[in-house]
N, C-alpha and C positions, 0 to 999 in steps of 0.2 A: 652354619652361617649361609645365608641366602645370597647368592650370587649378584642376582637381579635387583635385590633391594639396595645392596651394597653400591651397584653400578648407578642406580637412579640417586643415591644420597650423595655419592661422588660427583656426579655430573652437576646436579643443584648446587653443591656446594663450589666446584669450580666456576662455575656461572656466576654466581652471587658474588665470590671472593674476586673474580676478574673482572667483573663490572665496578666494584668499590676500590679495588686497587689501582685500575687504570684512570676512574673518575678524579682519584687525589694524586696520583703520582704522574700520569700522562699516559696517553694511550702509542706506546712504542712497543716494538717487538721485544726487547729487553725487558719490560716491564710483565708483558704476557708471559715472557719464560719464566721469569721468576716465581709469579705466582701460581703457574701450573706446576714447575719445579717443587715448590713449597707443600702444594697439596699430593702431588705423587709421593712425596718424601713421608708425609704424615699422616695421611687419610686414611689409607689401609689398615696400619696399625692401631690408629685411635678408634676407627670403627669395631675392629676386632675385639679390641680390651674392653670397649664398653658391650657392644652384643653379644659375642660368643664367650668372653670371661667375666662378664658381670662388675668391671672395675668402675667404680662411681664417675658419673658423668664430669663433675667438676675438676677434680685431679686429673684427668686425661686432659680434657680442652688447656687447663692451665699448661700443662706440659706441650701441647701442640701450639701453644702461642708462644712459649719460650723458644723452642727450637725452630719455629718459622720466622720469628724477630731475628734470633742468631743466624739463621741462613741467609736473610736479606741482608743483613749486617756484612758477615764475612763471606759469605758465597756470592753476593751478587754487588758488595761494595756500597750500600746505600748507607745514608747517615743513621746515626742513633736514633734520632728522632723519627726520620722516615719508616725506618725498620720496625720500631715498637709502635707507632702510630698506625702503620699500615696492618699491622699484624694483629694489634688489639681492635682496629676498626672490623676487619674482615671476619676474625674470629668471634667477635663479640654479635655480630650480625648472623652469622650463620649459627651460631648458637642457640640465638634465640628462635631462629627459624626451626632449628631441629627439635626445640622444645614443644612447638607448636603442632609442628609436622608429625 
């Protein structure tokens, strides 16, 4: 697995999801930390599964969506609507970008 390619994908993901997350939930340190934490927890494994192991893209992204929504809900105590909504929006956009990129 190419570390430079992973780092570029990770930074792009954090940038896109970070901007979307704070646009929806507000510009606070807590919100920035939450979205960064979610991506640190999910992106490396998701990228490895897709790129190195050849696991299909959609199931991996679906798993990431669930993990991030639950992390927002239980780790950061956002409401269910905010947790699922933010996770779906952020991951939906980065998923679309990754299909084009």
